[in-house]
C-alpha positions, 0 to 999 in steps of 0.5 A: 654487756652482762648478759640477761640473767637466764637459766641454764643447764649444766650436765657434768656440774659436778665435775671439776671444769663444770663446778668453776662455770656452775659458780661464775654462772651463779656469780653473774646472776644466772639460775643453774640446774647441774644434772650429774651422775657424780661417776667423776664428779664430786659433790664437794665441788658444788656442796658451797652452791646449795644454798645459793638462790637459783641452784638445783642438783639432780643425780643423773646420768645424761646418757638416758633420756633427760628432761628439766621442766621449765624454761631453759636457756641454755644446756652446757653439755660438760658431762664426760671422763676427761682424764687418760685414766677414766676414759681408758678405766670406763671406755664405753661409758666415754663413748656413751655420753659422748654420743648418746649425752650429746644427743640427748642434750640437743634434744633437751636444747631443741624442746626448749628452744635454748642454745646448746654449747659443747665442751669438746676437746684438743685431743680431736686434733690427735697427734697433731702434724699441723703445729700450732693448732688452728680450729679448721685443721680436721686432726690426726686421730687413731680411732681404734686406738685406746685413746680414741674412745675419748677423741672419737667420742668428742669429734661424733659429739662435733658432727652431731651438734654441727647437724643439728645446727644445720638441720635444725637451723640451731643455735650452738657452741663449740669450744675445744678445750686445752689442758686446764689445771687448777683447785678441784682437780682429784688427786688421782686422776691421772692428769699430768699436772695433778701427777706431779703435783701430788707426788712433789707435794709427798717428796716421791718421785715424779713419774715422766712417761716417755723422754720429757721432750712432748709439749704441752699448753695449760691453763688455769681454770680461772682464765678457761672459765672466762673463755667459757663464758665469752664464748656463750655469750658471742655471735659465732659457732666455733669450733673455737680453741680456748687454751693457753698458748704458752708451750712447755716440754713435760720435762719443763712442767715437772722442774717448775713444779718442784721449784714451786712446791720446794720438793726434794722429788727425784724424776723417773721415766716411765714408757710412753703410752700408745697414741700420746701426743708429741706436742699440742698448742692452741692457735687462739687466733679466733679467741682473740679476734672474736671474743676479745679472750686471753690467758691472763695468769702464767703457769707458775702462778697457777701451778702455786695457786694448784698445790696449796689446794692440793698441799690440803688434800695429800699428806707429805711424806 
């Protein structure tokens, strides 16, 4: 059953995932207050929502004190650089939004007696030695490597969230997000799906880092957001994996992108970045059992939808 309409704060709501989430929340009748400093977010992602009843946007850095007047039923913390390109260029900001931003979001939720929902990541598993990854796996992370700024920010955010839950008897949810793709990704954000699609649409060489044998699981954004809402409304704390269990090598992804875009791109290889995970796939048992959630959009269909979006943004060679 659909929940009673609520007033929900979404940090990072102008970003790729956050904007889709805001759209769905408004669509089911919730009021939404977005807090975003627009460092990686874009007003273009949410400008179509400005005339919607119950939608408010506030430009603000949640690493500093936050306050929202009036009643709040839930605080959804999605603010953070989320692509390797972004968090390697902004390591301090990434650590601050994972630590101070999470603390501030928890403080707001506690003051309002609201539920707190943390957007965590499969990156907490690092370069996993357990496959597929279950929520009880503690991970294999290099805390002092370049990727550690994102991995450890999210691990700290989970620890802070659970400390509030245990110490204050606080109502929280934690989702671990696996590679998500779809419309509103930034063409230059550095993630593998956007990289490959932009290169293919331009008929530029497609760059694979490493030998292409490393694997990932790709979840289309509509499926991912449905998983978020199911977890938000469920009676479990988490952490809970939300991702597509279909596993593809990077070489398989590149070949499929070339096919979907009818591209003439060749494939070139460069050195693998430091600490890049060799494999990644969610064990979705908890989500299926406790939330009744499964992804429904296959990779080919999702890539076709995403390619159509990017085709309007990039020019072909």
